[in-house]
N, C-alpha and C positions, 0 to 999 in steps of 0.2 A: 572148292570152286562151286558156287551155287548157280546152276544154269537156269535161265528163265526163258525169255523170248530172245535168246541169243545162241541158237543151236548151231554153232559153227566153231571152227578152230582158227580160221584166218581173220585178220584184222579184229582181234578180240582183246581189248585192253585188260579186262579183268583176268582172263585166262593167261595172258602173257605175264602179268604181274604175279599171279599165283605160281606159275611155272618157274619164275625166277627166284621164288622165295624158298623152295624146297619141294618135298614130295607132296603130291596133290591127290585129294579125294574129289572126284567129279560127281556132283549130286544134282539130281532133278527131283523136284517135289511136285506131286499132283495135289494142289490145294483147291478143293471144291468148296471150302467153307468161307474163306476170306472174301472172295468176290461176290458172294450172295447171288442175286439173280443173274449176274454176269459171269457165272462159271462157264467154261467152254461149251459151246453148242456142239451139235452132232457132227457137222462137217469139220469143225476145228479139231475135234477129238480124233477123227479119221487121220487128218494130216499129222497131228501130234504123234500118234502111234508110229507112223512111218518115219517121221523126222527123228524121233528118238532111236528107232531101230538103225537108221542110217548113221547117226552120231556115235552110237555104241560100237560101230565098226572101227572107229578111230580112237575112241577113248573107253576106258572101263567105267561105265556109268553105274552109280548107286541110285536106285529108284526107291522113293518113299512116298507114301500118301499121308495127308493130314494137314493141319494148319501149319504153315511154313515156319513160323517162329518156334512152335512147339517141337516140330521135327528137328529143327536146327539145334535147339537146346539138347535134345536127346543125343544127336549125333556127335556134338562136341564132347559131351560127357562120355560117350562110348569110346571115342577115338583119341581124346586128348588133343584135338586139333588146336593149333596155336593162332589161327587166323581164318577169317571168312572173307572171300572175294565174290563180288557179284556186280552185275550190270544194272544200272538204275532203270526203274519202270515208272511210268507217268499216269497209270490208271488211278482213278480217285481213291481206291482202297489201298494203294501201294505206299503212299506216304506214311500212313500209320503203321503198316506192316514193316516197312524198312526201319522205322524207329524202334519197333519191338525187337527186330532182329539185332539191332545195335545194342539194345539193353541186354539181350540174351548173351551176346558176345562179351560185353563188359562184365556181366555177372560171373561168367566162366573164365575170365582172364584172357580171352582171345581178342585179337585185334580185328577190327571190322573195316573193310576197304570197299567203298562203292565207286563205280566207274560209269562214265558215259559210254556210248557206243550204239545206242538204238537210233540216234539222230545225228545229223551233221553238227549241230550246235545245241547246247543246253537251252531250255526255254527262257531262262533268266537273262541270257546273254544278248538277246535282241529286243531293244526297246525303242520307242519313238523319241522325238526331241524333248518331250516332257518327262521322259523316264517311265512312261506307262507302257503296258503291253499293247501291241498292235491289235486292232479289231477289224482291219481291212487287209485283204491279201496283197493287193498290188504294192502298196508302200512297204509291207512286210517283205515281199520278195525282193524289192529294190534294196532294202537294207541288208538283206542276206548277201546279195551280189556285191554290194559296196563293202561288206565286211571282209572281202577277200576270199581266196580259195580255201576250202576245207583242208585239213591235214591230209597227207597221203596215207593210203591204207598200210597197216602194219603187216609184217610177215606172219606166217602161221606159227602158232605156239607148239612147243614140243615138251609137254609136261612129263615128268617122271611120276608114275602112279605109285601111290602109297601101297606098301606090301602087307600091311596089317590086315587082320580079319575084320570085315564089316558086312553086315547082312544087307541084301538088296531084294526088293520085291520083283516079281516076274511081270514083265510088260503085258503079257497076254491076260494076266489076272486083273488088269485094270479095266478090261472090257471097253476099250475105247472104240473098237470097231463095231459097226451095226450088225445085229444078228438077223432076225426075221421081221420084216423083209429087209434084204440087203439093198438099200437104196444107193449104195456107193459104187456099184459095178462100173458105171461110166467114168468114175474118177481115175481108175487105173490107166486108161488109155490116154488121158489128158496130162497127167502130172507125174513128176519124179521128185517127191519130197526129199529134202536133205541138201547138204552143202554142195555136193557134186551136181545135183540137178539144178540148183540155183546158178552155179557158175556156167553150166551148159546153156541155160536159158539166157543168161546175160550175153554170152558170146554169140549165140544165134541172133539175138535182137540187134546187137551192134553190127553184125555182118549183113543181115538181110532186112531188118525192119527199120532201123534208125533213119536211114536216108528218106524213107517215105512217111515218117511219123507225123510231120506237120500237117499234111493233107489227108493222111490215112487214119489217124487216131480216132476219128468220129465215124468210121465205116465199119459197122459190125459184120458186114459181109466179107471183109478182108482181114487177114491175120497180120495186122500191122502194129498192134500194141505190144508192149514188152512182156506182159503176163508174168511179171516179177512180183506182183503184190503179195501173193501168199508167202513167197520166199523172204521178202522184206519183213512181213508181219511176224514171221517166226524167227527172224534173225539169222537165217541160213546164209544170208548175204547182207552186208551193211550198206546203208545209203552212201557211205564214203567210197566203197568199192564201185558202186554204180556210177557215182559222179566222176570218179577218176577214169573209169572206162570210157565214158562219153567224152570227157575232155581229151583223152588220148586219141579217140577216133576223130575228133575235130581237128586236132593238130596234124594227124596223118592225112586228112582229106584237104587240108589247106584252104579252108573257107567254104567248101562245097556242102558241108553238113551244118553250118552255123545256125540256120533258121530252124531246122528240125531238132537239133540238139538243144537249143534254147527252150523250145517247147517242152522237151522231155525233162530238162532240168527244172523247169517251173512246176512240173507235176511232182517231182521229188520235193520241191519247196511247198507245194500244197499239203503234202503229208506232214512236213515240218510245221506248217501253220496250224494244222489240225491239232497237233500235240501242244503247240504253243497256247492255243485257245483252251484246250482241255486242262492244261496245267494251271492256268490262271483262273479258269472257271470250271471247277471240278464237277459241278452239277450238270454239265453239258449233256451227258447221256440220257438224262431223265427230265430236264426242265428246259423250256425255251430260253435261248440267250436273250432274245428281246422280250422283256417281261410282259408287254401288252398282249402277247400271244397266249398267256396263261388263261385269258378269258375267251379264247377262240372257240366257236361252237362246233367242235368236231362231232361227227356222227358216230354213234356206237352201232355199227352195222356189221354183225358177224358174217352174214351171208355175202356181203360185198367183199369183205376182207378175204373170205375163203375162195371166192371166184378169182380174185387177184392172185392169191397164193398159188392156185392151181393152173393159172394161165388160161382161163376161159372167160375173159372179159368181153370178147367180141372185137377187140382191137388187135390186129395181127402183130404189130411190132411189140406191144406190151406182152402179149401172150408168148411170143417167141423168146423174149428175155426171161420170163418167169420159168419157162420150160428148160431153157439153157441152164439156168441157175440150178434147178433140181437135178438135171442130168449130169452136170459137170462140176458143180460147186463154185462156179464163177459166172459173172455176167459182164458183158461189154460195158465200158464206162458210159458211153452215150445212151445206151439202153437203160442203164441204171437210172439216169436222170429222167428219161421218158417215163419209165415205170413208176418211179417215185412221185413224179408230178401227177400221174394219173391217180395214184392212191390218195394223195393229199389234196389235190385240187378238183379232180373230176368226181371222186367218191367222197371227199371230205372226211376221210379216215385219218386219224392222227399219225403223224410221222413216227411216234413212238412204237406203234404197231408194226410199221414197216421196218424200223430199225431192229426190233426184236426178231422178226422173221429172217432178216439178213444175218443177224447174229447167229442164228441156228443153222442156216443153210450155206453161208459163204465160207469158203476156205480161207479167205483173207479178212475174216470178220474182226476188224481192228477197232478197238473202242474209241479211238480218236477220230479216224477217218470216217467210220460209219456214222458216228454221232454228228460230226461237223457237216458231212455231206448231206445227210437227211435234213438237217436243219437248214442248210443252204437252199435245197430244193423247196422245202416247205415255206420258206420266206421268213423264218423266225430266228435264223442263226446270225452269227457274225459274218459280215460281208455277204449277206444273203442276197440271192436273186430276188428282185422285187416281187412281192406276192402276186402282183398283177401279170407277171410273166408266166403264163400258163401254157405249157407245151401242148400243141395240137398233135395227137398221136398219129393221125393220118398224114399230115404234112411232114412230120418228123420222119416217118417211115419212108415216104416218097423221096425225101431229100438224102437220107443217109443209107437207105437200102434200095436204091433206085430200080434195080432189076429184080428185087424180091428174093435174092438168093438166101439171105439170112432167115426170112420168114419161111421159105420153102423147106429149109433144113429142119426147123424146129416146130413148124406147124404144117406137117405133111398133108393134112386134109385140104390145104389150099394150093398144093403144088401145081395143079393143072390150070390155075388162073393165069391170065396174061399179066405182064408186069404193070400195066396201067390200071389194073383192078385189084391186084393182090393186097393192097393196103386198104381197100374199101370193098370187100367182097359182097356186101349187101347191095351193091349197084350192078352186080353181074346177073344178067338175065338167064333164067333156066339153070342156074348153078345149083347142083344137088350136093349137099354136104351136111354133116352133123355139126359143123362149126357154128357156134352160137351167134345170134344177133348181138349188136352192141348193147351192153348192160345199161348204158346211160348215153343220152345224146350229148355230144361234147359241147355244142353251143349252149344248151340249157345248163350243163354242169359248170361251164365257165362263168355264166352270169350268176349262178348260185354261189360260186366261190368268191366272186367279187362283192356280192352282197354281204357275205360273211365277213370279209375284210372290212367293209364299210361299217359293219356293226361294231367291231372291236375298236375301230378308230373313233367312232362316235362316243362309245362308252368310256374311252380313256381320255377324251378331250376335256 
């Protein structure tokens, strides 16, 4: 059983099938070669260490490093394994990798069994009336709802471990955890990686967050989102389990949760849509979905990028988000949109720079959602927000953090400001602080961004 981004024992089709076929060797491969520039970033590696440690409490894990198909060939030869089971992945490099693994199996006389499980439905199964992949989220989500309810989650697997000798590397030797400086200290307080932590998080959300999700999901000052994205990313819980739990809560509430639940189910479908787009357009992490944006005049401004990364832009809601990201490995979804808009629209720095930073710093750095969401905000993706929709960071802060609680938490140098000034500190008289002035005037930046859009429209006409 080759584990990938499916680090759980419940609702696991591949593991169930392996367990039903005989004794099982549970394998995880750290492959830093095949993904190229998309090898796991620092935050992801922190989570992976703890998730593997958690999974190893339930299963005897064999850990190996190297190119996955090469490691697989060696292990089949060492053990005489008669079959390989794994869950499908949709990253651009995985289609070729899975073909090579199949070739390895066939050469060794071992059966190769690939299963779904990372999504509700496989990307090929949802198409429009013309048989083409969807490019817009709303009709995609309607088609998903119309396709009927996903299957129910499967019970936990109970594999019998193979008793033969097989060597395993030591997890600590992989050096997945940061050394000096240890920037992950804040992660421990926030997260419990692993299947148990995922189930606890889902139960907590259903009990205390779901009822307020519709109106509260855009409020970074309130803990009303599910915070399940890292667990879903690592496959510690399946989207099917999340979907079934929400549907169960809806049935129990007899209509009182319908609006909030539909909002949350659509967020699960946005994740599905991101993978749908990635599968059909595998260049998504590196190239604009809308080809005319290949000529967009992005600015190569290392100083502006660094200020954004460090959370010293002079716009409190942006800086709060960037500092939250660094301290906790996560950022509230509304603030992700505001911060991404600021980088791509106010600073005219390419979305690819932002996506790379998120890839290294997010615990839920998902190749599909990260790529699709950055392109959505930048205006160059599938179903993108129109490029002329440019978030005003002051107005966004005042609307979604009206009392300034989120900013006060993450930008403490502004904590003494009254709520009516905390999102525009430059207007406060006699305010003494080391907080920087805005690095760019939003009105000027907006006009500059619109002029850049007009430039590519003119050149592509």
